[in-house]
C-alpha positions as CSV (number, residue, x, y, z in Angstrom):
1,X,-11.7,7.8,-15.5
2,X,-13.7,4.9,-17.0
3,X,-11.5,2.9,-19.4
4,X,-8.3,4.6,-18.3
5,X,-5.6,2.4,-17.1
6,X,-2.8,4.4,-15.5
7,X,0.8,3.4,-16.4
8,X,2.3,5.3,-13.5
9,X,0.7,6.6,-10.4
10,X,1.6,5.8,-6.8
11,X,3.5,2.6,-7.7
12,X,6.9,1.8,-8.9
13,X,6.1,-1.5,-10.6
14,X,3.3,-2.8,-12.7
15,X,-0.2,-2.3,-11.3
16,X,-1.0,-5.5,-9.5
17,X,-4.8,-5.1,-9.4
18,X,-7.0,-2.9,-11.5
19,X,-10.7,-3.2,-11.4
20,X,-13.8,-1.1,-11.6
21,X,-16.6,-1.3,-9.1
22,X,-20.2,-1.6,-10.1
23,X,-20.6,2.2,-10.0
24,X,-17.7,2.5,-12.5
25,X,-15.3,4.1,-10.0
26,X,-11.8,2.9,-10.6
27,X,-10.0,1.3,-7.7
28,X,-6.2,1.4,-7.7
29,X,-4.7,-1.3,-5.5
30,X,-1.1,-2.5,-5.2
31,X,1.1,-4.1,-2.6
32,X,3.1,-2.1,-0.2
33,X,6.1,-3.5,-2.0
34,X,5.0,-1.9,-5.3
35,X,4.1,1.5,-3.9
36,X,6.3,4.5,-4.7
37,X,8.2,6.3,-2.0
38,X,6.6,9.4,-0.6
39,X,3.0,8.8,-1.8
40,X,0.3,8.9,0.9
41,X,-1.4,5.5,1.0
42,X,-4.3,3.8,2.7
43,X,-3.8,0.2,3.9
44,X,-6.7,-1.7,2.4
45,X,-6.1,-5.3,3.4
46,X,-3.8,-7.2,5.8
47,X,-3.5,-11.0,5.6
48,X,-5.5,-12.7,8.4
49,X,-2.4,-14.4,9.8
50,X,-0.7,-11.0,10.2
51,X,-3.6,-8.9,11.7
52,X,-2.7,-9.2,15.3
53,X,1.1,-8.9,14.9
54,X,0.9,-5.8,12.6
55,X,-2.1,-4.3,14.4
56,X,0.0,-3.9,17.6
57,X,2.3,-1.5,15.5
58,X,-0.7,0.4,14.0
59,X,-0.7,-1.3,10.7
60,X,-4.4,-2.1,10.3
61,X,-6.9,-1.7,7.5
62,X,-8.0,1.9,7.0
63,X,-4.8,3.5,8.3
64,X,-2.9,6.0,6.3
65,X,0.8,5.5,5.7
66,X,3.7,6.7,3.6
67,X,6.7,4.7,2.4
68,X,9.7,6.8,3.4
69,X,12.6,4.7,2.1
70,X,13.9,1.3,1.3
71,X,16.7,-0.1,3.4
72,X,19.8,-0.9,1.3
73,X,20.7,-4.4,0.0
74,X,17.1,-5.5,-0.3
75,X,16.3,-4.7,3.2
76,X,12.9,-3.7,4.6
77,X,10.7,-0.8,3.6
78,X,10.6,2.0,6.1
79,X,7.0,3.4,6.5
80,X,5.5,6.2,8.5
81,X,2.2,5.3,10.2
82,X,1.1,8.4,12.2
83,X,4.1,9.5,14.2
84,X,5.7,6.0,14.1
85,X,8.4,4.8,11.7
86,X,8.2,1.1,11.1
87,X,10.5,-1.3,9.3
88,X,8.3,-3.7,7.2
89,X,10.1,-6.8,5.8
90,X,9.7,-7.1,2.0
91,X,8.0,-10.5,2.4
92,X,5.3,-8.9,4.5
93,X,5.1,-5.7,2.3
94,X,4.3,-7.9,-0.6
95,X,1.2,-9.2,1.2
96,X,-0.2,-5.8,2.3
97,X,-2.7,-4.3,-0.2
98,X,-2.7,-0.5,-0.3
99,X,-4.2,2.2,-2.5
100,X,-3.3,5.9,-3.0
101,X,-5.1,8.3,-0.7
102,X,-8.0,9.9,-2.6
103,X,-8.7,7.1,-5.0
104,X,-11.6,5.8,-2.8
105,X,-13.5,2.6,-2.7
């Protein structure tokens, strides 16, 4: 996939970050806010100030999650983490970095 920049994958908006590692493996990263509904994701990074608050609910780096829906009228994103359904405010979802499952580091 060297030199290939996807135009649509597991995100609904523009790709926020696109880079290639030293080994040439493409890494696809986006915010949780940009991720498409129904696509399995891996949480890559959580802002340092949010680690303890979100970790209590199972949102920590390395966890798999799926965006199930968006609440109406600009409300939070509803995500499934394991057997839990969580409501993530859009302001926080915009700070969480995710990648589609299987795209690797």
